[in-house]
Structures are given as structure tokens and as C-alpha cells.
Biopython code that builds the backbone (N, CA, C, O; Angstrom):
import numpy as np
from Bio.PDB.StructureBuilder import StructureBuilder

atoms = [
    (1, "MET", "N", (118.523, 140.810, 78.434)),
    (1, "MET", "CA", (118.861, 139.637, 79.380)),
    (1, "MET", "C", (118.243, 139.530, 80.930)),
    (1, "MET", "O", (118.122, 138.634, 81.765)),
    (2, "ALA", "N", (117.856, 141.248, 80.823)),
    (2, "ALA", "CA", (117.364, 141.123, 82.366)),
    (2, "ALA", "C", (115.758, 140.424, 82.068)),
    (2, "ALA", "O", (115.331, 139.578, 82.853)),
    (3, "THR", "N", (115.120, 140.768, 81.136)),
    (3, "THR", "CA", (113.920, 140.348, 80.818)),
    (3, "THR", "C", (113.845, 139.038, 81.201)),
    (3, "THR", "O", (113.012, 138.608, 81.999)),
    (4, "ASP", "N", (114.945, 138.197, 80.494)),
    (4, "ASP", "CA", (115.052, 136.706, 80.463)),
    (4, "ASP", "C", (115.352, 136.369, 81.883)),
    (4, "ASP", "O", (114.720, 135.371, 82.231)),
    (5, "GLU", "N", (116.060, 136.839, 82.759)),
    (5, "GLU", "CA", (115.959, 136.410, 84.358)),
    (5, "GLU", "C", (115.012, 136.626, 84.980)),
    (5, "GLU", "O", (114.825, 135.913, 85.966)),
    (6, "VAL", "N", (113.909, 137.828, 84.619)),
    (6, "VAL", "CA", (112.881, 137.906, 85.372)),
    (6, "VAL", "C", (112.086, 136.858, 84.953)),
    (6, "VAL", "O", (111.841, 136.155, 85.933)),
    (7, "HIS", "N", (111.395, 136.280, 83.610)),
    (7, "HIS", "CA", (110.787, 135.460, 83.251)),
    (7, "HIS", "C", (111.566, 133.897, 83.759)),
    (7, "HIS", "O", (110.840, 132.972, 84.121)),
    (8, "PHE", "N", (112.795, 133.769, 83.739)),
    (8, "PHE", "CA", (112.899, 132.332, 84.081)),
    (8, "PHE", "C", (112.751, 132.300, 85.758)),
    (8, "PHE", "O", (112.284, 131.313, 86.326)),
    (9, "SER", "N", (113.302, 133.763, 86.641)),
    (9, "SER", "CA", (112.461, 133.376, 87.824)),
    (9, "SER", "C", (111.114, 133.257, 88.233)),
    (9, "SER", "O", (110.691, 132.816, 89.301)),
    (10, "HIS", "N", (110.422, 133.743, 87.164)),
    (10, "HIS", "CA", (108.977, 133.621, 87.571)),
    (10, "HIS", "C", (108.484, 132.278, 87.307)),
    (10, "HIS", "O", (107.444, 131.852, 87.810)),
    (11, "VAL", "N", (109.161, 131.668, 86.590)),
    (11, "VAL", "CA", (108.882, 130.147, 86.101)),
    (11, "VAL", "C", (109.476, 129.269, 87.437)),
    (11, "VAL", "O", (108.843, 128.263, 87.756)),
    (12, "LEU", "N", (110.303, 129.523, 87.973)),
    (12, "LEU", "CA", (110.879, 128.742, 88.736)),
    (12, "LEU", "C", (110.089, 128.795, 90.212)),
    (12, "LEU", "O", (109.885, 127.812, 90.925)),
    (13, "PHE", "N", (109.705, 130.131, 90.493)),
    (13, "PHE", "CA", (109.132, 130.566, 91.641)),
    (13, "PHE", "C", (107.714, 130.698, 91.953)),
    (13, "PHE", "O", (107.269, 130.650, 93.100)),
    (14, "LEU", "N", (107.113, 130.842, 91.044)),
    (14, "LEU", "CA", (105.480, 131.524, 90.719)),
    (14, "LEU", "C", (104.855, 130.204, 90.005)),
    (14, "LEU", "O", (105.247, 129.786, 88.916)),
    (15, "PRO", "N", (103.872, 129.638, 90.746)),
    (15, "PRO", "CA", (103.387, 128.894, 89.837)),
    (15, "PRO", "C", (102.617, 129.256, 88.797)),
    (15, "PRO", "O", (102.066, 130.306, 89.129)),
    (16, "ALA", "N", (102.331, 128.986, 87.860)),
    (16, "ALA", "CA", (101.566, 129.475, 86.354)),
    (16, "ALA", "C", (99.849, 129.311, 86.778)),
    (16, "ALA", "O", (99.223, 128.281, 87.028)),
    (17, "ALA", "N", (99.499, 130.384, 86.755)),
    (17, "ALA", "CA", (98.048, 130.457, 86.626)),
    (17, "ALA", "C", (97.103, 129.997, 85.696)),
    (17, "ALA", "O", (96.978, 130.628, 84.646)),
    (18, "ARG", "N", (96.335, 128.885, 85.932)),
    (18, "ARG", "CA", (95.751, 128.069, 85.002)),
    (18, "ARG", "C", (94.290, 128.942, 84.804)),
    (18, "ARG", "O", (93.887, 129.656, 85.722)),
    (19, "SER", "N", (93.568, 128.821, 83.571)),
    (19, "SER", "CA", (92.455, 129.524, 83.508)),
    (19, "SER", "C", (91.437, 128.226, 83.622)),
    (19, "SER", "O", (91.634, 127.015, 83.518)),
    (20, "PRO", "N", (89.983, 129.212, 83.947)),
    (20, "PRO", "CA", (89.070, 128.107, 84.561)),
    (20, "PRO", "C", (88.865, 127.163, 83.114)),
    (20, "PRO", "O", (88.079, 126.239, 83.324)),
    (21, "ARG", "N", (89.270, 127.186, 82.040)),
    (21, "ARG", "CA", (88.889, 126.408, 81.063)),
    (21, "ARG", "C", (90.083, 125.411, 81.249)),
    (21, "ARG", "O", (89.684, 124.374, 80.718)),
    (22, "GLU", "N", (91.212, 125.221, 81.683)),
    (22, "GLU", "CA", (91.834, 124.198, 81.711)),
    (22, "GLU", "C", (91.748, 123.528, 82.996)),
    (22, "GLU", "O", (92.386, 122.489, 83.169)),
    (23, "GLN", "N", (91.449, 123.731, 83.374)),
    (23, "GLN", "CA", (90.626, 122.735, 85.030)),
    (23, "GLN", "C", (89.341, 121.902, 84.769)),
    (23, "GLN", "O", (88.437, 122.169, 83.978)),
    (24, "ALA", "N", (89.421, 121.131, 85.372)),
    (24, "ALA", "CA", (88.033, 119.938, 85.083)),
    (24, "ALA", "C", (87.322, 120.367, 86.227)),
    (24, "ALA", "O", (87.798, 120.294, 87.360)),
    (25, "TRP", "N", (86.095, 120.852, 85.947)),
    (25, "TRP", "CA", (85.118, 120.828, 86.823)),
    (25, "TRP", "C", (84.719, 119.618, 87.749)),
    (25, "TRP", "O", (84.406, 118.518, 87.296)),
    (26, "GLN", "N", (84.760, 119.919, 89.056)),
    (26, "GLN", "CA", (84.365, 119.070, 89.727)),
    (26, "GLN", "C", (83.357, 119.545, 90.766)),
    (26, "GLN", "O", (83.712, 120.457, 91.513)),
    (27, "PRO", "N", (81.605, 118.797, 90.951)),
    (27, "PRO", "CA", (80.920, 119.065, 91.781)),
    (27, "PRO", "C", (81.305, 119.377, 93.198)),
    (27, "PRO", "O", (81.761, 118.400, 93.792)),
    (28, "ARG", "N", (81.255, 120.221, 93.726)),
    (28, "ARG", "CA", (81.288, 120.197, 95.606)),
    (28, "ARG", "C", (80.394, 119.535, 95.999)),
    (28, "ARG", "O", (79.263, 119.321, 95.563)),
    (29, "ALA", "N", (81.252, 119.006, 97.363)),
    (29, "ALA", "CA", (80.354, 117.730, 97.739)),
    (29, "ALA", "C", (80.500, 118.417, 99.503)),
    (29, "ALA", "O", (81.385, 119.107, 100.008)),
    (30, "ASP", "N", (79.089, 117.806, 100.133)),
    (30, "ASP", "CA", (79.442, 117.903, 101.631)),
    (30, "ASP", "C", (78.997, 116.487, 102.344)),
    (30, "ASP", "O", (77.909, 115.961, 102.111)),
    (31, "VAL", "N", (79.932, 115.962, 103.199)),
    (31, "VAL", "CA", (80.138, 114.591, 103.566)),
    (31, "VAL", "C", (79.631, 114.590, 104.722)),
    (31, "VAL", "O", (80.212, 115.385, 105.460)),
    (32, "TYR", "N", (78.647, 113.942, 105.290)),
    (32, "TYR", "CA", (78.103, 113.626, 106.663)),
    (32, "TYR", "C", (78.075, 112.171, 107.175)),
    (32, "TYR", "O", (77.604, 111.271, 106.479)),
    (33, "ARG", "N", (78.629, 111.940, 108.506)),
    (33, "ARG", "CA", (78.459, 110.691, 109.087)),
    (33, "ARG", "C", (77.250, 110.771, 109.723)),
    (33, "ARG", "O", (77.054, 111.647, 110.566)),
    (34, "VAL", "N", (76.362, 109.915, 109.408)),
    (34, "VAL", "CA", (75.338, 109.700, 110.237)),
    (34, "VAL", "C", (75.093, 108.343, 110.939)),
    (34, "VAL", "O", (75.836, 107.397, 110.681)),
    (35, "PRO", "N", (74.004, 108.212, 111.879)),
    (35, "PRO", "CA", (73.833, 107.017, 112.733)),
    (35, "PRO", "C", (73.886, 105.720, 111.534)),
    (35, "PRO", "O", (74.602, 104.732, 111.700)),
    (36, "GLU", "N", (73.055, 105.903, 110.388)),
    (36, "GLU", "CA", (72.602, 104.728, 109.676)),
    (36, "GLU", "C", (73.550, 104.704, 108.336)),
    (36, "GLU", "O", (73.228, 104.088, 107.321)),
    (37, "GLY", "N", (74.970, 105.589, 108.495)),
    (37, "GLY", "CA", (75.647, 105.342, 107.561)),
    (37, "GLY", "C", (76.235, 106.490, 106.949)),
    (37, "GLY", "O", (77.179, 107.010, 107.543)),
    (38, "TRP", "N", (75.709, 107.155, 105.484)),
    (38, "TRP", "CA", (76.413, 108.165, 105.276)),
    (38, "TRP", "C", (75.292, 109.293, 104.705)),
    (38, "TRP", "O", (74.155, 108.978, 104.357)),
    (39, "LEU", "N", (75.738, 110.436, 104.680)),
    (39, "LEU", "CA", (74.528, 111.054, 103.792)),
    (39, "LEU", "C", (75.702, 112.308, 103.047)),
    (39, "LEU", "O", (76.511, 112.910, 103.753)),
    (40, "ILE", "N", (75.603, 112.497, 101.735)),
    (40, "ILE", "CA", (76.527, 113.383, 100.932)),
    (40, "ILE", "C", (75.445, 113.962, 100.157)),
    (40, "ILE", "O", (74.387, 113.493, 99.738)),
    (41, "LYS", "N", (76.000, 115.129, 100.076)),
    (41, "LYS", "CA", (75.127, 116.211, 99.047)),
    (41, "LYS", "C", (76.054, 116.738, 98.012)),
    (41, "LYS", "O", (77.222, 117.015, 98.285)),
    (42, "PHE", "N", (75.636, 116.854, 97.044)),
    (42, "PHE", "CA", (76.456, 117.149, 95.454)),
    (42, "PHE", "C", (75.825, 118.169, 94.894)),
    (42, "PHE", "O", (74.692, 118.050, 94.426)),
    (43, "GLU", "N", (76.697, 119.604, 94.883)),
    (43, "GLU", "CA", (75.850, 120.422, 93.966)),
    (43, "GLU", "C", (76.112, 120.287, 92.658)),
    (43, "GLU", "O", (77.269, 120.304, 92.238)),
    (44, "LEU", "N", (74.916, 120.119, 91.771)),
    (44, "LEU", "CA", (74.939, 119.879, 90.558)),
    (44, "LEU", "C", (74.242, 120.973, 89.957)),
    (44, "LEU", "O", (73.414, 120.521, 89.166)),
    (45, "ALA", "N", (74.230, 122.146, 89.996)),
    (45, "ALA", "CA", (73.595, 123.127, 89.060)),
    (45, "ALA", "C", (73.666, 122.825, 87.474)),
    (45, "ALA", "O", (74.714, 122.667, 86.848)),
    (46, "GLY", "N", (72.446, 122.777, 86.975)),
    (46, "GLY", "CA", (72.741, 122.426, 85.572)),
    (46, "GLY", "C", (73.374, 121.334, 84.984)),
    (46, "GLY", "O", (74.132, 121.244, 84.019)),
    (47, "VAL", "N", (72.733, 120.220, 86.052)),
    (47, "VAL", "CA", (73.220, 119.040, 85.428)),
    (47, "VAL", "C", (72.076, 118.457, 85.295)),
    (47, "VAL", "O", (71.312, 118.873, 86.166)),
    (48, "ARG", "N", (71.350, 117.306, 84.277)),
    (48, "ARG", "CA", (70.183, 116.779, 84.377)),
    (48, "ARG", "C", (70.394, 115.496, 85.145)),
    (48, "ARG", "O", (71.450, 114.862, 85.132)),
    (49, "PRO", "N", (69.093, 115.098, 85.947)),
    (49, "PRO", "CA", (69.340, 113.828, 86.981)),
    (49, "PRO", "C", (69.940, 112.734, 85.898)),
    (49, "PRO", "O", (70.902, 112.064, 86.273)),
    (50, "GLU", "N", (69.381, 112.512, 84.489)),
    (50, "GLU", "CA", (69.454, 111.571, 83.679)),
    (50, "GLU", "C", (71.063, 111.623, 83.316)),
    (50, "GLU", "O", (71.452, 110.547, 82.862)),
    (51, "ASP", "N", (71.865, 112.422, 83.395)),
    (51, "ASP", "CA", (73.028, 112.190, 83.231)),
    (51, "ASP", "C", (74.168, 112.493, 84.246)),
    (51, "ASP", "O", (75.246, 113.064, 84.085)),
    (52, "VAL", "N", (73.574, 111.914, 85.373)),
    (52, "VAL", "CA", (74.500, 111.506, 86.491)),
    (52, "VAL", "C", (73.964, 109.937, 86.908)),
    (52, "VAL", "O", (72.861, 109.435, 87.122)),
    (53, "ARG", "N", (75.563, 109.388, 86.898)),
    (53, "ARG", "CA", (75.608, 107.691, 87.362)),
    (53, "ARG", "C", (76.153, 107.488, 88.865)),
    (53, "ARG", "O", (77.227, 108.090, 88.885)),
    (54, "LEU", "N", (75.996, 107.113, 89.708)),
    (54, "LEU", "CA", (76.644, 106.527, 90.955)),
    (54, "LEU", "C", (76.830, 105.362, 90.823)),
    (54, "LEU", "O", (75.929, 104.657, 90.371)),
    (55, "THR", "N", (78.277, 104.736, 91.247)),
    (55, "THR", "CA", (78.902, 103.355, 91.515)),
    (55, "THR", "C", (79.116, 103.324, 92.907)),
    (55, "THR", "O", (79.301, 104.361, 93.543)),
    (56, "MET", "N", (79.103, 101.985, 93.525)),
    (56, "MET", "CA", (79.691, 101.742, 94.585)),
    (56, "MET", "C", (81.021, 100.842, 94.189)),
    (56, "MET", "O", (80.948, 100.065, 93.237)),
    (57, "ARG", "N", (82.476, 101.003, 95.107)),
    (57, "ARG", "CA", (83.077, 99.890, 95.220)),
    (57, "ARG", "C", (83.255, 100.099, 96.727)),
    (57, "ARG", "O", (82.620, 100.891, 97.424)),
    (58, "PRO", "N", (84.199, 99.281, 97.105)),
    (58, "PRO", "CA", (84.741, 98.901, 99.069)),
    (58, "PRO", "C", (85.066, 100.196, 98.941)),
    (58, "PRO", "O", (85.824, 100.737, 98.135)),
    (59, "ASP", "N", (84.343, 100.694, 99.918)),
    (59, "ASP", "CA", (84.953, 101.916, 100.620)),
    (59, "ASP", "C", (84.787, 103.022, 99.633)),
    (59, "ASP", "O", (84.964, 104.068, 100.258)),
    (60, "THR", "N", (84.553, 103.255, 98.491)),
    (60, "THR", "CA", (84.271, 104.351, 97.669)),
    (60, "THR", "C", (83.234, 104.329, 96.758)),
    (60, "THR", "O", (83.008, 103.493, 95.883)),
    (61, "LEU", "N", (82.519, 105.506, 97.101)),
    (61, "LEU", "CA", (81.558, 106.371, 95.798)),
    (61, "LEU", "C", (82.137, 107.153, 94.769)),
    (61, "LEU", "O", (83.021, 108.008, 94.825)),
    (62, "VAL", "N", (81.294, 106.579, 93.548)),
    (62, "VAL", "CA", (82.200, 107.058, 92.501)),
    (62, "VAL", "C", (80.803, 107.877, 91.727)),
    (62, "VAL", "O", (79.825, 107.224, 91.364)),
    (63, "MET", "N", (80.895, 109.420, 91.544)),
    (63, "MET", "CA", (79.823, 109.916, 90.777)),
    (63, "MET", "C", (80.612, 110.328, 89.664)),
    (63, "MET", "O", (81.786, 110.695, 89.685)),
    (64, "GLN", "N", (79.613, 110.199, 88.399)),
    (64, "GLN", "CA", (80.062, 110.487, 87.298)),
    (64, "GLN", "C", (78.933, 111.049, 86.478)),
    (64, "GLN", "O", (77.792, 110.614, 86.633)),
    (65, "GLY", "N", (79.215, 112.023, 85.590)),
    (65, "GLY", "CA", (78.050, 112.699, 84.804)),
    (65, "GLY", "C", (78.544, 113.940, 83.676)),
    (65, "GLY", "O", (79.721, 114.115, 83.362)),
    (66, "THR", "N", (77.690, 114.540, 83.286)),
    (66, "THR", "CA", (77.999, 115.215, 82.217)),
    (66, "THR", "C", (77.269, 116.643, 82.425)),
    (66, "THR", "O", (76.095, 116.482, 82.756)),
    (67, "ARG", "N", (77.589, 117.767, 82.337)),
    (67, "ARG", "CA", (76.825, 119.139, 82.341)),
    (67, "ARG", "C", (76.855, 119.667, 81.120)),
    (67, "ARG", "O", (77.956, 119.863, 80.606)),
    (68, "ARG", "N", (75.871, 119.941, 80.541)),
    (68, "ARG", "CA", (75.634, 120.198, 78.892)),
    (68, "ARG", "C", (75.312, 121.814, 79.060)),
    (68, "ARG", "O", (74.804, 122.399, 80.017)),
    (69, "ASP", "N", (75.818, 122.365, 77.700)),
    (69, "ASP", "CA", (75.098, 123.988, 77.579)),
    (69, "ASP", "C", (74.017, 123.604, 77.187)),
    (69, "ASP", "O", (73.787, 122.621, 76.482)),
    (70, "ALA", "N", (73.057, 124.597, 77.758)),
    (70, "ALA", "CA", (72.004, 124.589, 77.038)),
    (70, "ALA", "C", (71.714, 125.981, 76.312)),
    (70, "ALA", "O", (71.632, 126.972, 77.036)),
    (71, "ARG", "N", (71.593, 126.091, 75.276)),
    (71, "ARG", "CA", (71.891, 127.388, 74.784)),
    (71, "ARG", "C", (70.365, 128.011, 74.734)),
    (71, "ARG", "O", (69.362, 127.305, 74.632)),
    (72, "LEU", "N", (70.354, 129.295, 74.812)),
    (72, "LEU", "CA", (69.306, 130.019, 75.170)),
    (72, "LEU", "C", (68.381, 130.343, 73.674)),
    (72, "LEU", "O", (67.157, 130.336, 73.540)),
    (73, "SER", "N", (69.331, 130.591, 72.756)),
    (73, "SER", "CA", (68.820, 131.052, 71.408)),
    (73, "SER", "C", (69.851, 130.737, 70.550)),
    (73, "SER", "O", (71.037, 130.728, 70.880)),
    (74, "GLU", "N", (69.364, 130.443, 69.307)),
    (74, "GLU", "CA", (70.299, 130.456, 68.080)),
    (74, "GLU", "C", (70.793, 131.912, 67.754)),
    (74, "GLU", "O", (70.297, 133.023, 67.940)),
    (75, "GLY", "N", (71.830, 131.520, 67.259)),
    (75, "GLY", "CA", (72.560, 133.249, 66.589)),
    (75, "GLY", "C", (73.042, 133.890, 67.664)),
    (75, "GLY", "O", (73.165, 135.112, 67.576)),
    (76, "GLN", "N", (73.343, 133.347, 68.662)),
    (76, "GLN", "CA", (74.174, 134.013, 69.724)),
    (76, "GLN", "C", (75.696, 134.060, 69.811)),
    (76, "GLN", "O", (76.346, 133.035, 69.607)),
    (77, "ASP", "N", (76.181, 135.018, 70.056)),
    (77, "ASP", "CA", (77.422, 135.273, 70.405)),
    (77, "ASP", "C", (77.789, 135.487, 71.496)),
    (77, "ASP", "O", (77.332, 136.447, 72.116)),
    (78, "CYS", "N", (78.574, 134.779, 71.954)),
    (78, "CYS", "CA", (79.346, 134.637, 73.279)),
    (78, "CYS", "C", (80.159, 135.712, 73.858)),
    (78, "CYS", "O", (81.320, 135.689, 73.447)),
    (79, "TYR", "N", (79.969, 136.369, 74.444)),
    (79, "TYR", "CA", (80.551, 137.567, 74.951)),
    (79, "TYR", "C", (81.641, 137.001, 76.138)),
    (79, "TYR", "O", (82.847, 136.900, 75.914)),
    (80, "LEU", "N", (81.098, 136.701, 77.247)),
    (80, "LEU", "CA", (81.932, 136.053, 78.499)),
    (80, "LEU", "C", (81.334, 134.274, 78.778)),
    (80, "LEU", "O", (80.140, 133.994, 78.884)),
    (81, "MET", "N", (82.190, 133.503, 78.836)),
    (81, "MET", "CA", (81.675, 132.122, 79.436)),
    (81, "MET", "C", (82.573, 131.727, 80.246)),
    (81, "MET", "O", (83.719, 131.521, 79.846)),
    (82, "GLU", "N", (82.199, 131.545, 81.578)),
    (82, "GLU", "CA", (83.108, 130.911, 82.916)),
    (82, "GLU", "C", (82.314, 129.805, 83.203)),
    (82, "GLU", "O", (82.963, 128.963, 83.824)),
    (83, "ILE", "N", (81.120, 129.469, 82.982)),
    (83, "ILE", "CA", (80.478, 128.181, 83.386)),
    (83, "ILE", "C", (81.201, 126.876, 82.740)),
    (83, "ILE", "O", (81.279, 126.824, 81.512)),
    (84, "ALA", "N", (81.686, 125.914, 83.459)),
    (84, "ALA", "CA", (82.398, 124.939, 82.779)),
    (84, "ALA", "C", (81.268, 123.733, 82.196)),
    (84, "ALA", "O", (80.440, 123.132, 82.880)),
    (85, "TYR", "N", (81.484, 123.612, 80.933)),
    (85, "TYR", "CA", (80.196, 122.471, 80.349)),
    (85, "TYR", "C", (81.247, 121.020, 80.056)),
    (85, "TYR", "O", (82.221, 121.000, 79.302)),
    (86, "SER", "N", (80.885, 120.229, 80.627)),
    (86, "SER", "CA", (81.899, 118.720, 80.847)),
    (86, "SER", "C", (81.779, 118.032, 81.299)),
    (86, "SER", "O", (81.106, 118.238, 82.309)),
    (87, "ARG", "N", (82.314, 116.369, 81.057)),
    (87, "ARG", "CA", (81.900, 115.279, 81.799)),
    (87, "ARG", "C", (82.745, 115.568, 83.298)),
    (87, "ARG", "O", (83.759, 116.259, 83.398)),
    (88, "PHE", "N", (82.160, 114.966, 84.237)),
    (88, "PHE", "CA", (82.876, 115.178, 85.477)),
    (88, "PHE", "C", (82.695, 113.917, 86.343)),
    (88, "PHE", "O", (81.729, 113.176, 86.164)),
    (89, "GLU", "N", (83.713, 113.655, 87.369)),
    (89, "GLU", "CA", (83.765, 112.573, 87.929)),
    (89, "GLU", "C", (84.160, 113.254, 89.449)),
    (89, "GLU", "O", (84.837, 114.279, 89.534)),
    (90, "ARG", "N", (83.577, 112.452, 90.738)),
    (90, "ARG", "CA", (83.998, 112.861, 92.016)),
    (90, "ARG", "C", (84.157, 111.590, 92.551)),
    (90, "ARG", "O", (83.247, 110.779, 92.381)),
    (91, "ILE", "N", (85.357, 111.210, 93.295)),
    (91, "ILE", "CA", (85.497, 110.036, 93.898)),
    (91, "ILE", "C", (85.816, 110.423, 95.418)),
    (91, "ILE", "O", (86.807, 111.072, 95.752)),
    (92, "LEU", "N", (84.650, 109.841, 96.462)),
    (92, "LEU", "CA", (84.814, 109.784, 97.646)),
    (92, "LEU", "C", (85.191, 108.548, 98.312)),
    (92, "LEU", "O", (84.722, 107.505, 97.858)),
    (93, "GLU", "N", (85.909, 108.506, 99.245)),
    (93, "GLU", "CA", (86.339, 107.712, 100.525)),
    (93, "GLU", "C", (85.422, 107.265, 101.299)),
    (93, "GLU", "O", (85.133, 108.187, 102.061)),
    (94, "LEU", "N", (84.708, 106.214, 101.559)),
    (94, "LEU", "CA", (83.745, 106.120, 102.631)),
    (94, "LEU", "C", (84.119, 104.959, 103.456)),
    (94, "LEU", "O", (83.549, 103.934, 103.082)),
    (95, "PRO", "N", (84.927, 104.801, 104.493)),
    (95, "PRO", "CA", (85.177, 103.832, 105.246)),
    (95, "PRO", "C", (83.761, 102.822, 105.663)),
    (95, "PRO", "O", (82.723, 103.257, 106.161)),
    (96, "GLY", "N", (84.007, 101.593, 105.360)),
    (96, "GLY", "CA", (82.750, 100.752, 106.034)),
    (96, "GLY", "C", (81.718, 100.260, 104.967)),
    (96, "GLY", "O", (80.812, 99.441, 105.122)),
    (97, "VAL", "N", (82.079, 100.968, 103.828)),
    (97, "VAL", "CA", (80.901, 100.860, 102.532)),
    (97, "VAL", "C", (81.222, 99.685, 101.725)),
    (97, "VAL", "O", (82.391, 99.420, 101.445)),
    (98, "THR", "N", (80.379, 99.072, 101.393)),
    (98, "THR", "CA", (80.624, 98.131, 100.494)),
    (98, "THR", "C", (79.471, 97.885, 99.281)),
    (98, "THR", "O", (78.306, 98.284, 99.285)),
    (99, "GLU", "N", (80.092, 97.185, 98.358)),
    (99, "GLU", "CA", (79.627, 97.488, 96.890)),
    (99, "GLU", "C", (77.858, 97.020, 97.057)),
    (99, "GLU", "O", (76.952, 97.330, 96.283)),
    (100, "ALA", "N", (77.774, 96.332, 98.103)),
    (100, "ALA", "CA", (76.054, 95.930, 97.954)),
    (100, "ALA", "C", (75.567, 96.819, 99.114)),
    (100, "ALA", "O", (74.536, 96.480, 99.695)),
    (101, "ALA", "N", (76.340, 98.127, 99.567)),
    (101, "ALA", "CA", (75.346, 98.928, 100.656)),
    (101, "ALA", "C", (74.066, 99.313, 99.991)),
    (101, "ALA", "O", (73.932, 99.035, 98.800)),
    (102, "ASP", "N", (73.022, 99.982, 100.697)),
    (102, "ASP", "CA", (71.855, 100.151, 100.444)),
    (102, "ASP", "C", (71.761, 101.805, 100.106)),
    (102, "ASP", "O", (71.804, 102.698, 100.952)),
    (103, "ILE", "N", (71.632, 101.966, 98.753)),
    (103, "ILE", "CA", (71.871, 103.676, 98.509)),
    (103, "ILE", "C", (70.378, 103.858, 98.057)),
    (103, "ILE", "O", (69.615, 103.041, 97.542)),
    (104, "VAL", "N", (70.163, 105.350, 98.452)),
    (104, "VAL", "CA", (68.902, 106.024, 98.293)),
    (104, "VAL", "C", (69.265, 107.498, 97.530)),
    (104, "VAL", "O", (69.608, 108.503, 98.152)),
    (105, "ALA", "N", (69.158, 107.441, 96.452)),
    (105, "ALA", "CA", (69.589, 109.213, 95.721)),
    (105, "ALA", "C", (68.394, 109.814, 95.238)),
    (105, "ALA", "O", (67.555, 109.283, 94.511)),
    (106, "SER", "N", (68.386, 111.059, 95.740)),
    (106, "SER", "CA", (66.925, 112.156, 95.413)),
    (106, "SER", "C", (68.062, 113.278, 94.763)),
    (106, "SER", "O", (69.165, 113.567, 95.227)),
    (107, "TYR", "N", (67.419, 113.782, 93.571)),
    (107, "TYR", "CA", (67.590, 115.253, 92.880)),
    (107, "TYR", "C", (66.742, 116.491, 93.392)),
    (107, "TYR", "O", (65.536, 116.395, 93.161)),
    (108, "ARG", "N", (67.108, 117.488, 93.961)),
    (108, "ARG", "CA", (66.267, 118.467, 94.088)),
    (108, "ARG", "C", (66.713, 119.604, 94.011)),
    (108, "ARG", "O", (67.767, 119.556, 94.645)),
    (109, "GLU", "N", (66.522, 120.999, 93.483)),
    (109, "GLU", "CA", (66.704, 122.240, 93.332)),
    (109, "GLU", "C", (68.294, 122.207, 92.853)),
    (109, "GLU", "O", (68.972, 123.193, 93.142)),
    (110, "GLY", "N", (68.822, 121.273, 92.239)),
    (110, "GLY", "CA", (70.447, 121.508, 91.986)),
    (110, "GLY", "C", (71.299, 120.582, 92.917)),
    (110, "GLY", "O", (72.523, 120.485, 92.834)),
    (111, "MET", "N", (70.631, 120.014, 93.677)),
    (111, "MET", "CA", (71.432, 119.154, 94.736)),
    (111, "MET", "C", (70.955, 117.722, 94.782)),
    (111, "MET", "O", (69.827, 117.310, 95.052)),
    (112, "LEU", "N", (72.180, 116.964, 94.426)),
    (112, "LEU", "CA", (71.824, 115.448, 94.643)),
    (112, "LEU", "C", (72.273, 114.974, 96.408)),
    (112, "LEU", "O", (73.343, 115.171, 96.984)),
    (113, "LEU", "N", (71.198, 114.404, 96.851)),
    (113, "LEU", "CA", (71.079, 113.722, 98.173)),
    (113, "LEU", "C", (71.442, 112.238, 97.653)),
    (113, "LEU", "O", (70.922, 111.520, 96.799)),
    (114, "VAL", "N", (72.544, 112.073, 98.513)),
    (114, "VAL", "CA", (72.934, 110.369, 98.448)),
    (114, "VAL", "C", (72.830, 109.940, 100.010)),
    (114, "VAL", "O", (73.347, 110.595, 100.914)),
    (115, "ARG", "N", (72.118, 108.793, 100.191)),
    (115, "ARG", "CA", (72.448, 108.034, 101.198)),
    (115, "ARG", "C", (72.499, 106.839, 101.292)),
    (115, "ARG", "O", (71.802, 105.996, 100.727)),
    (116, "ILE", "N", (73.655, 106.664, 102.294)),
    (116, "ILE", "CA", (74.275, 105.059, 101.893)),
    (116, "ILE", "C", (74.345, 104.370, 103.334)),
    (116, "ILE", "O", (75.283, 104.666, 104.075)),
    (117, "LYS", "N", (73.106, 103.211, 103.855)),
    (117, "LYS", "CA", (73.346, 102.835, 104.778)),
    (117, "LYS", "C", (74.595, 101.716, 104.670)),
    (117, "LYS", "O", (74.768, 101.046, 103.652)),
    (118, "SER", "N", (75.476, 101.606, 105.920)),
    (118, "SER", "CA", (76.387, 100.987, 105.981)),
    (118, "SER", "C", (76.535, 100.303, 107.416)),
    (118, "SER", "O", (75.986, 100.852, 108.372)),
    (119, "GLU", "N", (77.257, 99.127, 107.600)),
    (119, "GLU", "CA", (77.248, 98.467, 108.796)),
    (119, "GLU", "C", (78.215, 98.821, 109.914)),
    (119, "GLU", "O", (78.101, 98.463, 111.086)),
    (120, "GLY", "N", (79.556, 99.864, 109.197)),
    (120, "GLY", "CA", (80.444, 100.240, 110.288)),
    (120, "GLY", "C", (79.736, 101.343, 111.210)),
    (120, "GLY", "O", (78.660, 101.940, 111.191)),
    (121, "PRO", "N", (80.969, 101.315, 112.093)),
    (121, "PRO", "CA", (80.417, 102.417, 113.214)),
    (121, "PRO", "C", (80.374, 103.725, 112.622)),
    (121, "PRO", "O", (81.088, 104.107, 111.695)),
    (122, "PRO", "N", (79.469, 104.399, 113.232)),
    (122, "PRO", "CA", (79.087, 105.895, 113.037)),
    (122, "PRO", "C", (80.598, 106.899, 113.435)),
    (122, "PRO", "O", (80.561, 108.127, 113.358)),
]
sb = StructureBuilder()
sb.init_structure("model")
sb.init_model(0)
sb.init_chain("A")
sb.init_seg("    ")
for serial, (resi, resn, name, xyz) in enumerate(atoms, 1):
    if name == "N":
        sb.init_residue(resn, " ", resi, " ")
    sb.init_atom(name, np.array(xyz, "f"), 0.0, 1.0, " ", f" {name:<3s}", serial, name[0])
structure = sb.get_structure()
């Protein structure tokens, strides 16, 4: 009976810890407001540039892609696996951005740099 009470109070008052496998991976982003619009840096280690897609919507930038597992050799057994390999999506609200905004993206050293020219005030 005491064990059930402890378990019950744990469920009520302590959120269950989620394992890294249960959480969807989302690339980290730095967003800067610059005089000509926006500069966004996405951390995309292990993602191939051809596996990333950018879409503009009014006041919104959507980045979608896939990080794939690149096996080093055949016949290997996994001992520990902490890196998430899956589809991902980041949605950023950027006031003053339209679907027709001028976007320039470059990928360098695991970072995706996105420059967006917008008409709104900095």
C-alpha cells in the first residue's frame, strides 16, 4: 500500500522524464534583426544541404529536413546512441516578412545561414 502511495504522488507531482529518443530533435537557431531584415543561423551538424527545405509564409519561416544516420562500417553493434536521426521542422515567427521576401541561404561547417530582406522597420 505504501508503495502505491509513493508511486501515485510521483505521478501527480513529478513530471515523468522523457528519454532522448521520445523527444523530436529540433535544430537550434540564433535569430538577429539586422538593418536589411533578418539573419538566422541554424545548427545543422550531420545534415546534408540537399536534405533541407526553406519555405516562407507571411511573418513565418519554416525549415524542414532530415538528419540521416551515416553508418561507419557494416557489421557494427551499437553500444550507445544519443544522436537523433529523424525528420525535423523549425517554425520561426518573423514580423514583417512576406512570402515574396528575398532569401539567401548558405551552408558552411554545419551551420545554415539564412538572410531575409524585409520591408518592415528593423
